[in-house]
N, C-alpha and C positions, 0 to 999 in steps of 0.2 A: 733217386726219389723214394721216400718212404712208402711202403705198400699201403699203410693205413690211410694216408690222405690221398694217395693215388686212387684207391678204390672209392673213397667218398666222392672224389672229383668226377669219376666216371658215372656214378649213380646220379649225381646232381646234373651232369650234362645230359644224360638220357631223359631225366625228368623235364629239364628245360626244353629239350627238343620236342617232346610230346606236347608241351604246352604251346610252343610256337606253331604247331600244326593245327591248333584249335582255333575256331573263329573268335573265341573269347580270349585270345592271347593277350597277356599284359593288362587284362582288365582288373586284376586284383592281386593280392599276395600269392606267390608261388609256394605251394605246399612242399615241405621237405619230405624226402623219402624215409627218413629215420628220426625218432625222437631225439631231442637235444637234452642231454643229461647234465643238469646244473647242481653242483654241490652247495654253492653259496652265492648270494648276490646281495648287493646293497649300494648305498651311496653316501657320500660325505663331502664336506668342504675341507679344503686344505690350503695352508698359507694365508696370505692376506694380512691385514693390519686393523687397528682400531683407532679411531679418532674420537675426540670428545669436545663438545661445545663448552664455552666458558659459562661460568655461573654455577648455580646450585639447582638441582631438580626439585620442583615443587609438585607434590602429588595432586594438588588441586588445580594446577595449571599445566596441562599436558604439552604446551608449547614452550615451557620454560627451559632454561639452559641446563648445563651439567649432564647432558645426555650423550650416549655413545652411538657410534656407527661402525659396525663390523663390515668391512668391504675388502675388495681387491683379492679375494680368494679364488681358487679354482673349484669347480664342482666336478665330482668324479662319480661315475656309475661303474660298478665293477661286477663281473660274473666269474666264478671259478667253476670249471667243469669237473665232473668226476674224473679221478686219476689225472689231475692236472700236471703238466710239465713244471719243471723247477722255476723257470724264469717267465714272468708274465709279460704281456705286451701292453704298453701304454700308448694309446692312440690320441694324437693331438691334431685337431682340425686346422684349416687354413683361413684366410681372410674372408670375412662375410659368412662364415660357416660356424657350426657348433658340433656337438657330438653326433648329430644326425648324419654327418659325413660318413661314419663308419657303420651305420645301421642298415636297414633295408634300402636297397637301391631305388632310384626314382621309378623304375619299371617293375618293381615288386619282387626282385630276387634277393637272396641273402647277400649282405655286405660283409666286410672284413670281420666285424664283430662275431657273427655266427660262423663264418668260414673257419676262423681260427679257434673258436670255441670247439668246433667239431674236430679240430686237429689237436685238441687237448691243451690249448694255451688259455690261461686266465687272461681276461681282457679288462683293461681300465680305460674308459672313455672320458676324455676331458672336455669340459666347457671352460675356456680360459677366462681369466679375470676380465670383467666388464663386457661379457658376451653371454648370450643364452641364459642358462639357469644360474650363471655366476654373474648376473647383471648388476649386483649392488657394488658400486665402486665408491672410492673416497674423493673422486673428482667428478664434477658435473660434466655432462655431455648433452648433445642435442641430436635427436633422431629426426632426420629429414625424410619426409614422404616424397621421394623423388623417383619418377620412372627411370630405370636404368638397365633393365634386364637384357635388352638387345646388346648392350655393351658387354655384359658378362657372357652372353652366348658366344660372342666373338673371342673374348679374352680367354674363356675356358676352352676354346678351340673345338667347339662342337661343329662349327661351320662359319660361314659369313652370312649373317642374317639377311634374308630369311631362309637361306639354303644350307642344308647339311653338307658337310664334306663327303665326297664319294667314299664309301667304304668305312665311314666312321663307326666306331664301336659304341654307338648310342642309339637307343630305341627312338624311332620316329613317331611313336605314339603320342597323341596330344596330351593324354593323361600323364605320361612320363615327363613331358616338358613342363607341364603344370606343377608336378611334384618337385621337379628340379628347381624351378624358380622359387617355390615356396619354402625351400630349405635355406634360402638366403636370410641372414640374421644380422641386425645392426649392432654396432658397438654402443653401449650406454655411457661410455666415457672414453677419453683418449687412450690409444694403445701405447703402453709403456713396456718396452721389451725387458726391462729389469724386473718390473712387477710380474709379468707373465712367466719369465724364466725362473724367478724366485719361487713362484707358486708350484711350478712343475718340479723344481728341485726339492721342495718340501714334500711333494708327493712321494718321491723316491726315498726320502728320509723315513717316511711312514711305512712304505710297503717293502723296502729293501731292494735288492738287485733286480733289474729288469731291462727290457729292450724298449727303446723309444722309437715310435713310428710317427713321422711328421708328414705334413702336407703343405706345400706352397709357403705361405707367410710364416708358418710355424717352423719351417726349415731353419732359418737363421736363428730364431729364438731357441730352437733345439740345440744348436751348437753352444749357445750361452749356457743352457741348463747343464749340458754334458761337461762343460768346463768347470762348472760349480760343483758337480756331484759325481763322484766316481762310482756310485751305485748304478749309473747308466752304463750298461755293459756293451751296448751296440746301438747304432742308429740306422734305421731304414727310412730314407727320406724320398718322398714322392714330389717331384717338380718344385724344389725349393726356389723361391722367387726373390729373396732379398737376404741381407744380413750375412753375406759371405765374408768371413773374418780371415785376415792375413796378418802375419807378423808385421810390426810397424815398418821394418826396413825392407819388406817384400811386397808392398802394396802395388797391384797392377793398376794401369790407368783406367779411368772411367770408360765405359763402352756405350757408344751412341746408338739409339734406335728410334724409330718413329713413335714409340711409346714413351720416350724419354731416356735419359742417360741412366745407366746402372753403375753405381759406385761400390767398390769394396769397402770394408770396414777395418781400420787398423786397430790391433790390440797388442799388448805386451807379448813378446815371444814366449815367455814362460807360461802364459795362459794358453797360447796356441798349442803348445806341446801336449797339453792335456788331451787334445783331440787325436793325437797320434797313438794313444794307448788303447783304443777300441776300434773294432771293425766298423766301417761305414759304407753303405751303398746308397747311391742316388739313382732314381729312375725318372726318365722323361719319356713322354708319349710322342705321338705323331703330329704331322702338320706344322712342324717348325721349319721355317725357311732357312736355307743355307746362305742366302744373299740378302742384303737389306731389302725390306719390303715397306710399301706405303701403308699397309694394314697394321695398325698398332697392336691389334689383338693377337697377331701372330709374331710380329717383329720383336716384341718385348721378350719373347721366349727364345729367340735366336741368341740374344746376348746373355740370357740367363744360363742357357746350356753351355755357352762358351766360357762364362765365368765359373760355372761349376767345375768344368774340366781343369781350369787353372787352379781352382781351390783344391781339387783332389791331388793335382800334381804337387802342390805345396805341402799337403799332408804327407804324401809319400816321400817327398824329398827329405822330410824330417824324420823318416823312419816309421811312418804310420801305414795304415791299410785302408785306403779309400778308393772307391771305384765309381765311375759314372756309366750307367747303362742307358743308351738311347735305343728304345725298343725297336724302331724300324731297322736299326743296324743289325739286330739279331733275328730279324725275320718276323717280328710281331708288329703288325700294322693296324692303323685305325684308331689308336687310343687318344683320348682327349686329355685335358688337364687333370682328370680324375680316373686314372687307370684302374684303381682298386674298386671302382663301382661301375666300370664299363661292362659291356656285354660279355667280354672275355675275362672278367675279373678272377675266375678260377685259374686261368692260365697265368695271370699276373701274380696271384697268391702263390702259385707253385714256384715262381722265381724267388719270392721271399722265403718260402720254406726251404728251398735249396740253399740260399744264403745262410740261413740260420743253422742248417745241418752242416754245411761246410765249416762253419766256425764253432761247431759243437755247442750251440746255444739252444738246442731243442731237447735236452735230456729230461 
Protein backbone atom coordinates (compact mmCIF):
# COMPACT_ATOMS: atom_id res chain seq x y z
CA UNK A 1 0.00 0.00 0.00
CA UNK A 2 1.41 3.43 -0.95
CA UNK A 3 2.41 5.52 2.07
CA UNK A 4 0.84 8.63 0.51
CA UNK A 5 -2.73 7.38 0.38
CA UNK A 6 -2.37 5.24 3.53
CA UNK A 7 -1.57 8.39 5.53
CA UNK A 8 -4.47 10.27 3.95
CA UNK A 9 -6.77 7.36 4.80
CA UNK A 10 -5.70 7.39 8.46
CA UNK A 11 -6.30 11.14 8.75
CA UNK A 12 -9.71 10.86 7.14
CA UNK A 13 -10.74 7.96 9.38
CA UNK A 14 -9.69 9.87 12.50
CA UNK A 15 -11.67 12.89 11.36
CA UNK A 16 -14.71 10.71 10.65
CA UNK A 17 -14.46 9.03 14.06
CA UNK A 18 -14.45 12.38 15.84
CA UNK A 19 -17.54 13.47 13.93
CA UNK A 20 -19.39 10.26 14.73
CA UNK A 21 -18.81 11.00 18.42
CA UNK A 22 -20.57 14.35 18.06
CA UNK A 23 -24.34 14.79 18.61
CA UNK A 24 -24.36 16.55 15.24
CA UNK A 25 -22.97 13.51 13.44
CA UNK A 26 -23.90 13.33 9.75
CA UNK A 27 -25.88 16.59 9.97
CA UNK A 28 -23.88 18.16 7.16
CA UNK A 29 -20.77 17.90 5.01
CA UNK A 30 -17.72 16.46 6.75
CA UNK A 31 -14.76 18.81 6.62
CA UNK A 32 -11.55 17.42 5.19
CA UNK A 33 -8.36 17.57 7.19
CA UNK A 34 -6.31 18.99 4.34
CA UNK A 35 -6.95 21.33 1.36
CA UNK A 36 -7.62 19.64 -1.95
CA UNK A 37 -5.24 21.08 -4.56
CA UNK A 38 -6.74 21.25 -8.07
CA UNK A 39 -4.62 22.25 -11.06
CA UNK A 40 -7.46 22.33 -13.59
CA UNK A 41 -11.16 21.60 -13.86
CA UNK A 42 -13.93 21.97 -16.39
CA UNK A 43 -16.72 20.23 -18.25
CA UNK A 44 -17.65 19.35 -21.80
CA UNK A 45 -19.95 17.26 -23.97
CA UNK A 46 -18.53 14.39 -25.97
CA UNK A 47 -19.90 12.03 -28.60
CA UNK A 48 -23.50 12.23 -29.70
CA UNK A 49 -25.11 13.03 -32.99
CA UNK A 50 -27.09 15.75 -34.80
CA UNK A 51 -30.46 15.36 -36.46
CA UNK A 52 -32.29 17.94 -38.59
CA UNK A 53 -35.94 18.46 -39.36
CA UNK A 54 -37.13 18.73 -42.92
CA UNK A 55 -37.74 22.06 -44.59
CA UNK A 56 -35.99 25.41 -44.43
CA UNK A 57 -35.62 27.53 -41.29
CA UNK A 58 -37.54 30.79 -41.41
CA UNK A 59 -36.20 33.48 -39.08
CA UNK A 60 -39.68 34.97 -38.75
CA UNK A 61 -41.19 31.62 -37.78
CA UNK A 62 -39.29 30.04 -34.89
CA UNK A 63 -41.22 26.77 -35.20
CA UNK A 64 -40.38 26.28 -38.88
CA UNK A 65 -38.40 23.31 -40.21
CA UNK A 66 -34.75 22.97 -41.13
CA UNK A 67 -33.58 23.07 -37.51
CA UNK A 68 -31.03 20.89 -35.75
CA UNK A 69 -30.94 18.93 -32.51
CA UNK A 70 -27.61 18.03 -30.90
CA UNK A 71 -28.17 15.03 -28.64
CA UNK A 72 -27.05 11.63 -27.39
CA UNK A 73 -23.76 13.00 -26.05
CA UNK A 74 -22.23 12.33 -22.65
CA UNK A 75 -21.58 15.22 -20.29
CA UNK A 76 -18.26 15.08 -18.45
CA UNK A 77 -16.98 17.04 -15.45
CA UNK A 78 -13.26 16.70 -14.84
CA UNK A 79 -10.71 17.74 -12.24
CA UNK A 80 -6.95 17.40 -12.44
CA UNK A 81 -5.04 17.59 -9.16
CA UNK A 82 -1.63 19.13 -8.70
CA UNK A 83 1.07 16.59 -9.66
CA UNK A 84 -1.47 14.26 -11.27
CA UNK A 85 -0.62 10.68 -12.07
CA UNK A 86 -0.33 9.72 -15.72
CA UNK A 87 -3.61 7.82 -16.16
CA UNK A 88 -6.93 9.46 -15.22
CA UNK A 89 -9.94 7.67 -13.77
CA UNK A 90 -13.15 7.83 -15.80
CA UNK A 91 -16.14 7.12 -13.53
CA UNK A 92 -19.42 5.94 -15.03
CA UNK A 93 -22.62 5.69 -12.96
CA UNK A 94 -25.23 2.92 -12.94
CA UNK A 95 -28.95 2.66 -13.64
CA UNK A 96 -31.09 5.49 -12.28
CA UNK A 97 -27.96 7.41 -11.30
CA UNK A 98 -25.75 10.16 -12.70
CA UNK A 99 -22.35 11.65 -11.86
CA UNK A 100 -23.56 12.30 -8.30
CA UNK A 101 -22.76 8.61 -7.68
CA UNK A 102 -19.08 9.46 -7.30
CA UNK A 103 -19.40 12.78 -5.45
CA UNK A 104 -20.23 13.44 -1.79
CA UNK A 105 -21.85 10.41 -0.14
CA UNK A 106 -25.44 10.48 1.09
CA UNK A 107 -24.21 10.95 4.68
CA UNK A 108 -21.83 13.79 3.84
CA UNK A 109 -18.42 12.12 3.45
CA UNK A 110 -16.05 12.34 0.53
CA UNK A 111 -16.84 10.03 -2.34
CA UNK A 112 -14.54 8.47 -4.91
CA UNK A 113 -14.17 11.74 -6.80
CA UNK A 114 -12.36 13.42 -3.91
CA UNK A 115 -10.76 10.29 -2.47
CA UNK A 116 -8.90 9.65 -5.71
CA UNK A 117 -8.16 13.30 -6.38
CA UNK A 118 -6.34 13.20 -3.03
CA UNK A 119 -4.46 10.17 -4.33
CA UNK A 120 -3.32 12.31 -7.28
CA UNK A 121 -5.57 10.86 -9.98
CA UNK A 122 -7.40 13.12 -12.41
CA UNK A 123 -11.10 12.23 -12.35
CA UNK A 124 -13.63 12.42 -15.17
CA UNK A 125 -17.25 11.99 -14.07
CA UNK A 126 -19.78 10.96 -16.71
CA UNK A 127 -23.46 11.66 -17.17
CA UNK A 128 -24.31 9.11 -19.85
CA UNK A 129 -26.47 10.03 -22.87
CA UNK A 130 -30.13 10.69 -22.05
CA UNK A 131 -29.44 10.98 -18.31
CA UNK A 132 -28.76 13.83 -15.89
CA UNK A 133 -26.91 16.77 -17.41
CA UNK A 134 -26.75 14.88 -20.73
CA UNK A 135 -30.53 14.67 -20.96
CA UNK A 136 -30.95 15.96 -24.50
CA UNK A 137 -31.45 12.92 -26.70
CA UNK A 138 -32.52 12.27 -30.27
CA UNK A 139 -35.35 9.94 -29.25
CA UNK A 140 -38.35 10.89 -27.16
CA UNK A 141 -38.96 9.43 -23.75
CA UNK A 142 -41.47 9.73 -20.99
CA UNK A 143 -40.61 10.39 -17.35
CA UNK A 144 -43.15 8.79 -15.05
CA UNK A 145 -43.68 10.20 -11.54
CA UNK A 146 -44.00 6.76 -9.96
CA UNK A 147 -43.29 6.04 -6.27
CA UNK A 148 -40.73 3.21 -6.30
CA UNK A 149 -38.05 4.00 -3.73
CA UNK A 150 -38.71 1.08 -1.39
CA UNK A 151 -38.06 -1.21 -4.35
CA UNK A 152 -34.65 0.37 -4.81
CA UNK A 153 -33.90 0.24 -1.08
CA UNK A 154 -34.24 -3.54 -1.42
CA UNK A 155 -32.54 -3.89 -4.80
CA UNK A 156 -29.57 -1.79 -3.70
CA UNK A 157 -29.31 -4.16 -0.70
CA UNK A 158 -29.51 -1.58 2.05
CA UNK A 159 -31.99 -3.88 3.74
CA UNK A 160 -35.50 -5.28 3.39
CA UNK A 161 -37.78 -2.28 3.74
CA UNK A 162 -38.24 -0.81 6.28
CA UNK A 163 -35.44 -2.64 8.07
CA UNK A 164 -31.73 -2.18 7.48
CA UNK A 165 -29.55 -5.25 7.22
CA UNK A 166 -27.67 -5.90 10.48
CA UNK A 167 -24.16 -4.54 10.13
CA UNK A 168 -24.90 -2.75 6.85
CA UNK A 169 -22.28 -0.15 5.89
CA UNK A 170 -24.94 2.53 5.38
CA UNK A 171 -25.84 5.39 7.69
CA UNK A 172 -29.17 5.03 9.45
CA UNK A 173 -29.60 8.80 9.48
CA UNK A 174 -32.94 9.97 8.04
CA UNK A 175 -31.08 12.76 6.25
CA UNK A 176 -28.75 10.23 4.60
CA UNK A 177 -31.67 8.15 3.33
CA UNK A 178 -33.34 11.29 2.01
CA UNK A 179 -30.18 12.24 0.12
CA UNK A 180 -29.86 8.66 -1.15
CA UNK A 181 -33.32 8.66 -2.67
CA UNK A 182 -32.87 12.15 -4.14
CA UNK A 183 -29.86 10.96 -6.14
CA UNK A 184 -32.15 8.83 -8.32
CA UNK A 185 -32.41 10.30 -11.82
CA UNK A 186 -34.75 9.30 -14.68
CA UNK A 187 -33.86 8.60 -18.29
CA UNK A 188 -35.08 11.21 -20.74
CA UNK A 189 -35.06 8.67 -23.57
CA UNK A 190 -34.54 4.94 -24.12
CA UNK A 191 -31.24 3.43 -22.99
CA UNK A 192 -29.22 2.42 -26.04
CA UNK A 193 -26.03 0.55 -25.14
CA UNK A 194 -24.41 1.40 -28.46
CA UNK A 195 -25.14 5.11 -28.01
CA UNK A 196 -23.78 5.13 -24.46
CA UNK A 197 -20.67 3.07 -25.21
CA UNK A 198 -19.96 5.15 -28.32
CA UNK A 199 -20.04 8.32 -26.23
CA UNK A 200 -17.66 6.88 -23.64
CA UNK A 201 -15.34 5.63 -26.38
CA UNK A 202 -15.36 9.16 -27.80
CA UNK A 203 -14.35 10.45 -24.36
CA UNK A 204 -11.25 8.26 -24.38
CA UNK A 205 -10.50 9.43 -27.93
CA UNK A 206 -10.49 12.95 -26.51
CA UNK A 207 -8.49 12.46 -23.31
CA UNK A 208 -6.25 9.55 -24.30
CA UNK A 209 -5.35 6.53 -22.16
CA UNK A 210 -7.15 6.06 -18.88
CA UNK A 211 -8.85 3.66 -16.48
CA UNK A 212 -12.59 3.04 -16.66
CA UNK A 213 -14.50 2.68 -13.38
CA UNK A 214 -18.06 1.39 -13.82
CA UNK A 215 -21.02 0.65 -11.58
CA UNK A 216 -23.98 -1.68 -12.01
CA UNK A 217 -25.66 -1.14 -15.41
CA UNK A 218 -22.63 0.62 -16.87
CA UNK A 219 -20.62 -2.57 -16.26
CA UNK A 220 -21.88 -4.25 -19.41
CA UNK A 221 -21.72 -1.03 -21.39
CA UNK A 222 -18.15 -0.62 -20.14
CA UNK A 223 -17.17 -3.93 -21.75
CA UNK A 224 -18.56 -2.60 -25.04
CA UNK A 225 -16.62 0.66 -24.73
CA UNK A 226 -13.39 -1.22 -23.97
CA UNK A 227 -13.85 -3.49 -26.97
CA UNK A 228 -14.21 -0.36 -29.13
CA UNK A 229 -11.34 1.66 -27.73
CA UNK A 230 -7.84 0.45 -26.77
CA UNK A 231 -7.27 3.71 -24.87
CA UNK A 232 -9.15 2.04 -22.00
CA UNK A 233 -6.18 0.47 -20.22
CA UNK A 234 -8.04 -1.25 -17.36
CA UNK A 235 -11.54 -1.63 -15.92
CA UNK A 236 -12.63 -1.55 -12.29
CA UNK A 237 -16.27 -2.62 -12.17
CA UNK A 238 -18.50 -2.41 -9.10
CA UNK A 239 -21.41 -4.85 -9.11
CA UNK A 240 -22.03 -5.16 -12.86
CA UNK A 241 -25.64 -6.15 -13.36
CA UNK A 242 -26.10 -6.92 -17.06
CA UNK A 243 -24.43 -7.12 -20.43
CA UNK A 244 -22.06 -10.02 -19.70
CA UNK A 245 -20.57 -10.73 -23.13
CA UNK A 246 -19.29 -14.14 -24.22
CA UNK A 247 -17.96 -15.54 -27.49
CA UNK A 248 -20.83 -16.79 -29.62
CA UNK A 249 -19.86 -20.44 -29.20
CA UNK A 250 -19.37 -20.20 -25.40
CA UNK A 251 -22.63 -18.69 -24.25
CA UNK A 252 -23.72 -19.99 -20.81
CA UNK A 253 -27.41 -20.77 -20.21
CA UNK A 254 -29.72 -18.17 -18.73
CA UNK A 255 -29.80 -18.08 -14.92
CA UNK A 256 -33.19 -18.01 -13.20
CA UNK A 257 -33.92 -15.86 -10.15
CA UNK A 258 -36.96 -14.38 -8.45
CA UNK A 259 -35.95 -11.06 -10.04
CA UNK A 260 -36.14 -12.62 -13.51
CA UNK A 261 -33.77 -14.53 -15.73
CA UNK A 262 -30.27 -13.20 -16.41
CA UNK A 263 -29.05 -13.88 -19.95
CA UNK A 264 -25.54 -13.56 -21.33
CA UNK A 265 -24.85 -11.67 -24.56
CA UNK A 266 -23.21 -13.39 -27.54
CA UNK A 267 -20.58 -11.46 -29.49
CA UNK A 268 -18.03 -12.39 -32.19
CA UNK A 269 -14.97 -14.11 -30.67
CA UNK A 270 -12.61 -11.53 -32.23
CA UNK A 271 -14.38 -8.72 -30.34
CA UNK A 272 -14.32 -10.67 -27.10
CA UNK A 273 -10.56 -11.09 -27.33
CA UNK A 274 -10.15 -7.33 -26.98
CA UNK A 275 -11.17 -7.75 -23.34
CA UNK A 276 -8.27 -10.13 -22.73
CA UNK A 277 -5.74 -7.35 -23.37
CA UNK A 278 -6.41 -5.32 -20.21
CA UNK A 279 -6.61 -6.08 -16.47
CA UNK A 280 -10.16 -6.17 -15.12
CA UNK A 281 -11.42 -6.48 -11.56
CA UNK A 282 -15.04 -6.84 -10.41
CA UNK A 283 -16.22 -6.19 -6.83
CA UNK A 284 -19.49 -7.32 -5.25
CA UNK A 285 -20.74 -6.37 -1.81
CA UNK A 286 -22.56 -8.24 0.93
CA UNK A 287 -26.06 -9.67 1.52
CA UNK A 288 -26.08 -11.76 -1.67
CA UNK A 289 -27.72 -15.13 -1.00
CA UNK A 290 -25.98 -18.37 -1.90
CA UNK A 291 -29.27 -20.18 -2.50
CA UNK A 292 -32.41 -19.09 -4.39
CA UNK A 293 -34.43 -16.54 -2.45
CA UNK A 294 -38.00 -15.26 -2.75
CA UNK A 295 -36.71 -11.71 -2.24
CA UNK A 296 -36.01 -10.38 -5.76
CA UNK A 297 -34.01 -7.45 -4.38
CA UNK A 298 -31.35 -9.92 -3.23
CA UNK A 299 -31.85 -12.90 -5.50
CA UNK A 300 -31.07 -10.99 -8.69
CA UNK A 301 -27.57 -10.40 -7.37
CA UNK A 302 -27.06 -14.09 -6.65
CA UNK A 303 -27.18 -14.88 -10.37
CA UNK A 304 -25.23 -11.76 -11.33
CA UNK A 305 -22.35 -12.76 -9.08
CA UNK A 306 -22.48 -16.28 -10.55
CA UNK A 307 -22.53 -14.94 -14.12
CA UNK A 308 -19.64 -12.58 -13.38
CA UNK A 309 -17.55 -15.52 -12.26
CA UNK A 310 -18.33 -17.42 -15.46
CA UNK A 311 -17.47 -14.29 -17.44
CA UNK A 312 -14.11 -13.84 -15.70
CA UNK A 313 -13.36 -17.53 -16.28
CA UNK A 314 -14.03 -17.03 -19.99
CA UNK A 315 -11.72 -13.99 -20.11
CA UNK A 316 -8.94 -15.90 -18.37
CA UNK A 317 -9.46 -19.01 -20.48
CA UNK A 318 -8.61 -16.88 -23.50
CA UNK A 319 -5.44 -15.50 -21.94
CA UNK A 320 -6.87 -12.45 -20.17
CA UNK A 321 -6.59 -11.12 -16.63
CA UNK A 322 -9.97 -10.79 -14.91
CA UNK A 323 -10.90 -11.39 -11.29
CA UNK A 324 -14.08 -11.27 -9.23
CA UNK A 325 -13.82 -10.18 -5.60
CA UNK A 326 -16.78 -10.94 -3.35
CA UNK A 327 -16.02 -8.64 -0.43
CA UNK A 328 -17.36 -10.85 2.40
CA UNK A 329 -15.09 -13.66 1.19
CA UNK A 330 -12.05 -11.48 1.92
CA UNK A 331 -13.39 -10.39 5.31
CA UNK A 332 -15.01 -7.06 4.30
CA UNK A 333 -18.63 -7.22 5.41
CA UNK A 334 -21.75 -5.08 5.27
CA UNK A 335 -21.42 -3.48 1.86
CA UNK A 336 -24.44 -2.54 -0.24
CA UNK A 337 -24.76 -2.22 -4.01
CA UNK A 338 -22.69 0.99 -3.66
CA UNK A 339 -19.46 -0.15 -1.96
CA UNK A 340 -17.59 2.98 -3.08
CA UNK A 341 -19.92 5.25 -1.10
CA UNK A 342 -20.60 3.02 1.90
CA UNK A 343 -19.32 3.93 5.36
CA UNK A 344 -16.14 1.94 4.70
CA UNK A 345 -15.48 3.44 1.25
CA UNK A 346 -11.89 4.31 2.19
CA UNK A 347 -11.24 0.61 2.73
CA UNK A 348 -12.91 -0.17 -0.60
CA UNK A 349 -10.83 2.55 -2.29
CA UNK A 350 -7.68 0.95 -0.87
CA UNK A 351 -8.55 -2.28 -2.70
CA UNK A 352 -8.81 -0.34 -5.95
CA UNK A 353 -5.54 1.47 -5.27
CA UNK A 354 -3.86 -1.87 -4.63
CA UNK A 355 -5.22 -3.21 -7.94
CA UNK A 356 -3.92 -0.17 -9.83
CA UNK A 357 -0.53 -0.43 -8.14
CA UNK A 358 -0.27 -4.17 -8.82
CA UNK A 359 -0.77 -3.55 -12.53
CA UNK A 360 1.50 -0.49 -12.63
CA UNK A 361 -1.36 1.83 -13.50
CA UNK A 362 -0.65 4.43 -10.82
CA UNK A 363 2.55 6.08 -12.07
